[in-house]
N, C-alpha and C positions, 0 to 999 in steps of 0.2 A: 090419807089412805087408811083403810080399815086394817087393823092388826088382829082381828078376831080369828082369822084362819090359823090352822096349826102350822107351826114352824118345826123344822127338824132340830135346829140348834139355836141357842140364844147365848151370845157372849154378853155378859151383863156387868155393868159397872166400871168398865175400863175407860181410860182417856183415849178417845178416838182422835187421831190426827190424819186427816185426808186432805192434803194440799189442793188436789184437783177439785174437790167439792167445797173447799173453804171451811171445813169442819175442824175444830180443835176444842174438845170439851168432853165431859162425861156423857157417853152415849151407850145405848145397847145396839148390838148388831144381830139381826135375825137372818137365818139362812133356811132356805127351802129348796130341796132338790138340787143342791150344789150351787145355788145362786144366792146372791145378796137379795133379801126380801124386804128389809127395812133397816134404816139407821136413824134412830131417834131416841129421845130420853124415855125411860120408865116404861119399857114394853113389859106387859104382864108376864111373869115367869110361867104362869099356867098355860100360856099360849104355845109353849115349846115342849117337845118331847125330851130334850136334853138342855139343861141350863148349866152353863159354865161360868163360874164366878171369876172375873178377871179384874176385880177391884185392885187398884194400885198398880196395874200394869198398863203398858201402852198397847193399843190396838191399831195397827197400821195396815194400809193396803199391802198385799203380799210383796215382800222385799224383792228387789231386782238387782242381781249382781252382774254388773256390766263387764266384769273381767274375770272369767273363770277359765280353767283348763281341765276339761272333763272328757277328752277323747281317750278314755281309759284303755290301757294295753297298747293301742296303736301308737300312741305317743310315748311309749315306754314308761319309765318311772315318773315322767312329768305329769301324765294325765291322772286326775283323781276320779273317784266314783261320783257320778253326777248327784245322786241323792244324798251322799255324805256331805257334799258341799251345799246342796240344795235343801230339800225339805227337812232333812235331819239336823240342819243347822238353822232352821227357822226361815229359810229363804225359798220362795216359791218359783222364782224364774232365774235362769242362768243364761249368760251369753258367753259361749266359748270363744275366746279370742285367738283365732288363727290356728286352731288344731286341725280342722279339716281343710283340704284343698279341693280344687276341681277334680282331682283324681280320687280322693278318698272320701268325698262328701257322701256318696251312697252308703258307705259303711257307717259313717257317723249317724246318718238318719236311721238306719236299720238297727244298729247295735247300741246307740246311745240315746238319741232324741226320742224315738218311739217307745222304747220300754221304760224310760225314766218316769218316776212319779212326779218329778219336778218338771216344770215347763222349760224347754231347752231351745235356745236359738244359737246361731253361730255368726261370727264375722269371718267370712271365708278368707283363708290365707291368700295373699298375692303370689305366693310361691307354689310351684308344683308339688313340692314335698310337704307343704303344710308345716305343722309343728312337730315333726318327727324328733323324738327324744329332746324336746324342748330347745330346738335350735342349738344343739350341742355341736354340730358340725358346720361351721360357717361356709365352707366351700359349696355347700348345696344351695346357698341363697344368693347366688350371683344373678346378673341379668339373664344369663342363659337358662336359669331355672324358673323363669317367668314366662307364661304363655297368656298374653292379654286376651286373645279371642276366646280361648278355652275357658278362662276364668270368668269372663263376662257371661258366656253362655251358661256355665254352671250356676252362677249366681242368679241370673234372671229366670232360670228354669226352676229355681227352688226358693222362691221368695217367701214361702210359708215358714222356712226356718232360717234362710240366709238374709240377714238384715244389715250387713255392712261388709267392709273389706279391711283386713288387718295388714299393716305394713310397718317397716322399721326405718327410722332415720337416726343413725347412730354412727359414731366415729369408726368402729370396727369395720362396718360395711362401707362407709365412705372411703376409708383408707384403701380398701380393696378395689372398689368399683365406681367410686364417685357417686353422683346423685342419680344415676340412671335408674336404679331399682325403684326409688320413690317416685320418679317421674312415671314409670310404668304403672305403679300402684294407683297413682292419681288418675291416670287414664282409665284404668279399670273402674274406679269409683264413678267417674263422670259417665262412662258409657253404660254402666249398670244402673246409674242414678241412685247410688247407695253411699252412705257416709263412709269415709276412710278413717280408721282409727290408727294413729301413728304413735309408735313407741319411740320416745326420746330418752336419752341417757344411754351410756355405753352398754352394749349387750355382749358383743364378741370381743375377745382380746385382740390387740393390734397384730397385724402380720409382722414377720421378722423384719421387714423393711420399714416398720414404723408407720407414721401417719401419712407418708407419701405426699406431704405438702398440704394436707387437709387441716383446717383449724376447727376444733370441736365447737368453739363458741360462735362460729358462723353458720352452723347447720340449721338452727332455727330460722334465721333470717333468709336462708336460701330455700328452705322447704315450705314455709308458710305461704308464699305467693302461689305455690302449686295447689293449695287446698281451697275448698269451697265452703260456703256457709253450711253449717251442720257437721263438717268434719271435726274430728276429735283429737286434741293434743293430750297424750297420755303420759303419766308418770311425772307430773310437774315438780314433785318433791323428791325426786331421785337423788341419792348421794353420788351417783356416777356422773362423770363429765357429760355435758350436752343437754342437761335439763334446763329448767326455767331460771336457775341461779347460775351465773357464769363464774369463771375462775376468780374473778375479783370480788365475789360474794354479793353481786348485785343482780336484781331481777332483770332479765333481758328486756330491753326497751321495746322489742317488737311484740311482746305478749299482749299488752293492753290493746294495741292496734288490731291484733288478730281477733281478740274478743269483741271489739267494737264492730267488726264486720261479720260476726255471727259464728266464729269458730267456738267449739266447746272444749271443756277441760274435764278429763276423767282422772281421778286420783290414782287408780291402778296401784293400790297400796303395796302389796307384796313385800319382798325381802330387801328391796333397795330403798325403801322409804326412809327419809331422814327428818326427824323432828327439828333439827337445827335449821335445815333449809326450808322446811315447811313454814316455820315461824316467820322467816324472812319474806317468803312469797305472800303469805296471808297478810302480813303487815303492809305489804305493797298493794293490797287490794285484790289479790288473785283468789277468788272464791270458786272452787270447783263446781262444775255443773252436775257431775255424777260421781259416784263413789264405788269403784270396783275393788274387790278384795285382792285379786291376783294370787290365789292360793294354788300351789302346784306341789308335785311330789318332791321337789328339791328344797322347799322351804317349810315343809311340815313332815311329820313322821308317817310314812306309808310303807308297806312292805316293798322291797326292791325286787322287781322281776329278775330272774336269773339271767346273767349275761349282759345286763345293762351297765352303763358306766358307773364306776365305783364312787367317783367324786364329781362334784359340781361346785362352782364358786359360792352358790347359795347354801351349801350344806352346813357351814358353820356360821352363817349369817341369817339367822331366823328373824322374822319380823318382830317378834317379841322375845328378846334374849332370855334364855333360861326357861322358856315355856315350849317353844317349837310347836305351838298349836295356835290356830287362828280361825277367824270367821268374819263374815261381812258385818255382823253385829259388833264384833270387837273393833273392826275398822271404824264403825260409827263412834264407839267410845274414844278411839284414838283422835278423831277429829274434834270431839267435844273437849278433850284434854288440851287441844291447841287453841281453844277459845271460841270455836264456832258453837252456836246454839243448837239445841235439838230441833228447833223450828227451821233452822237453815239446813240441817242435815237430812231430815225426813224427805224433802223433795228429791234429794240426791239419790235416794234408793227407791223411789216410788214414781212420782209423776214425771220427773225429768228423764230418767232412762226409758220410760214408756214412750215419750216423745222421740228420743233418740232412735228407738227401734221402729218408729212409725206405727206404734200400736197403742196410742193414747186412748183410742176408743174401745180397747179390750182389757188392758191391764193397768195397774198403777193407781187405781182409785176404788174406793168402796161406794159403788153406785148400784142402785137397785137394778136388777136384771143381769148384772155381770156375774161371771164365775166368782164364787166365794173364795178368792185368794186373799188370805188374811194372815198377818204375822203378829203374834202376841209376844211382847218383850217385857221382861222384868227389869227393875232398876234397883241398884244397890248404891247407897251413899256411904261415904267414908273417905279414905285416902288410899288409892291404889297405884302401884308403880307400873308404868309402861315404859319399856326401853326399846330402842331401835338397834339396827345392826351396826351403828357407830358407837354403841354403848351410851348414847344420850338417854336421859331419863326425863319423863314428865310425870306429874301427879294428876291422876284423874279423881275428881271428887264425886263423879257419878259413873257407874259402870253399868252398861246395858248387857243383859244376858237373855238369849232367846229361851222362851218357855215352850212354845209349840207353834205350829202354823196349820192353817187349813188350805189345802189345794183343791179347788172346786168342791169345797165342803168336806173333804176327807181330812181327818186330823192326823198329823205327824208330830210326835213329840221330839224335842231337841235332844237327841241322844248321840249325835255324831261324836266319835272318839277324838276328832280334831278340835273340839270346842275347848278353849282355854279355861283355866280356873283363875279366880281372882287372886292377886298377890297384894297383900296389904302393905302399906307404907310403914 
């Protein structure tokens, strides 16, 4: 292809990693009219109106956060500003997990998805109330609060932004209602032909009557048969009961069989992530498919709307103790500190989530003709302390930090106030 035509921007000299294109090496990326125009070595700098030197940085397809909470205001203190979590943190695409419901999706579209500079999708809540105040009131999430027909209709009528269904399979709900809610969510997913993203690990406290005969370690084996190829098991490394590691400290035997039949795993990092349990699961061969950050207003510092609950169990259990700031890029550093390679992690935030969303032909790759969604990330070497909410510490020898991103060719610097600062070991 000729590169003699004028480009608007040229990202020059960075390490381009695009799993979908099979590219990993020093390349230049040229942009014209908000689209990728060329990805190749040594494009003449005189061919572009603006040349941005990204030597020493990673140049990736626009990062995709598969687990965001950005229904700001409607979900109370829980919902973050979309662009703070998105383009201002170096992330071009967000997937809100369960904020909007069939009742509140029109508001999500009008007030969040459409005005955001970031690209915003949603996994529609299986519950009529959606993610109001971050599932603070468990009584709202009973089977009586699910309308299968209405949720299927809402999802299938809004497929431009609804790309899946959000549900929960955890002991607090099972102790109250048994397995019925997740059965209903699974039916919604089947009828809408969309993936179901299932939260594992305790979310709600137990009722006064206790577990009511439910065994937290049997939830996975009972729920997985309800799920289909492409459905997503979330929070594999949770410190809460009901995750991939059982009370005996062993990886649940049904997990590998689930992966073998096409179920996917999303990290859903958040504030209940455990380095201790993540090490066990990874050692057992559990490598996540996608990496969602799970940032919300209870695990990072955002102003509290007047009249919202004063306390939440995550308030004192921040994902990185002593920092209370977080980002998807920091979650990438977290996974590298656990021993996964950069080459393993980049697909988790680019090509794999694009497939999960059914949008692999639009996002998640630096291909000529596509929207110029590009994330540029700096790297620091040294020894950096990362700690989880169990006070476990790991040492990261490489720390990734977002520099800026392009969303359809428009530049956004990484200026979000929630971005953490490096803590040296």
